[in-house]
C-alpha positions in Angstrom: 1.0 -31.6 -57.9 0.0 -28.4 -56.2 -2.9 -28.0 -58.6 -4.3 -31.4 -57.5 -4.0 -30.5 -53.8 -5.7 -27.1 -54.4 -8.6 -28.8 -56.1 -8.9 -31.5 -53.4 -9.0 -28.8 -50.7 -11.8 -27.0 -52.6 -13.9 -30.1 -52.7 -13.4 -31.0 -49.0 -16.3 -29.9 -46.8 -15.6 -27.4 -44.1 -15.7 -28.6 -40.5 -18.3 -26.0 -39.7 -20.7 -26.7 -42.5 -21.0 -26.3 -46.3 -17.8 -24.4 -46.9 -19.1 -21.2 -45.2 -16.7 -19.3 -43.0 -17.6 -19.1 -39.4 -19.2 -15.8 -38.4 -18.8 -13.9 -35.2 -22.2 -15.0 -33.9 -21.3 -18.7 -34.5 -17.9 -18.2 -32.7 -19.6 -16.6 -29.7 -22.1 -19.4 -29.5 -19.3 -22.0 -29.6 -17.4 -20.1 -26.9 -20.4 -19.9 -24.7 -21.2 -23.6 -25.1 -17.6 -24.4 -24.2 -17.7 -22.1 -21.1 -21.0 -23.7 -19.9 -19.7 -27.2 -20.4 -16.4 -26.5 -18.7 -18.1 -24.7 -15.8 -20.5 -27.6 -15.3 -17.7 -30.2 -15.2 -15.1 -28.3 -13.2 -17.6 -26.5 -10.9 -18.9 -29.9 -9.8 -15.4 -31.3 -9.4 -14.2 -28.4 -7.2 -17.2 -28.6 -5.0 -16.7 -32.2 -4.2 -15.9 -32.8 -0.5 -13.0 -35.1 -1.2 -11.4 -32.6 -3.5 -11.8 -29.9 -0.9 -10.3 -32.1 1.8 -7.3 -33.0 -0.4 -6.8 -29.3 -1.2 -6.8 -28.5 2.5 -4.4 -31.3 3.3 -2.0 -30.1 0.5 -2.2 -26.5 1.7 -1.6 -27.5 5.3 1.4 -29.7 4.4 2.9 -26.9 2.3 2.5 -24.4 5.1 4.0 -26.7 7.7 6.9 -27.6 5.4 7.8 -24.0 4.6 6.7 -22.4 7.9 10.1 -20.6 8.5 10.2 -19.1 5.1 6.6 -18.0 5.3 7.2 -16.3 8.6 10.2 -14.5 7.3 8.4 -13.4 4.2 5.4 -12.1 6.2 7.6 -10.2 8.7 9.5 -8.6 5.8 6.2 -7.6 4.1 4.9 -6.2 7.4 8.0 -4.2 7.8 7.8 -2.9 4.3 4.2 -1.9 4.9 5.1 0.0 8.0 7.9 1.9 6.2 5.5 2.7 3.4 2.9 4.1 5.8 5.5 6.2 7.6 6.7 7.6 4.3 3.2 8.5 3.2 2.5 10.1 6.6 5.6 12.3 6.1 4.6 13.2 2.6 1.1 14.2 3.8 2.6 16.3 6.6 4.8 18.1 4.1 1.9 18.8 1.7 -0.2 20.2 4.5 2.7 22.4 5.7 3.2 23.7 2.1 -0.5 24.4 1.7 -0.5 26.4 5.0 2.6 28.4 3.9 0.9 29.2 0.5 -2.3 30.4 2.3 -0.3 32.5 4.7 1.8 34.3 2.0 -0.9 36.1 0.1 -2.5 37.3 3.3 0.9 38.6 4.5 1.4 40.6 1.3 -2.0 42.2 1.5 -1.4 43.3 5.1 2.1 44.6 4.5 
């Protein structure tokens, strides 16, 4: 039975042509065609004024519904940002102090 299936598969034409494997150029051409077609369909859809209005209404509803959580999340992120900046400022001050100490040591040895 497997022999019959193998022979039937050999005789079936390939979807891409006359039994030839698809090369890289053909694959790239198909991908580009799909990209252009998708961009044309979806690009026009996303630019439609009613879709933009619906997206704005949905975003506004979501923001209004979760306003308390968003405010808490933003204040937490702001606090984390301030802490990060203060830590980086301390690290920079330490590096500058170490560099000044290293510059002062060789000069002190030469004089003494």
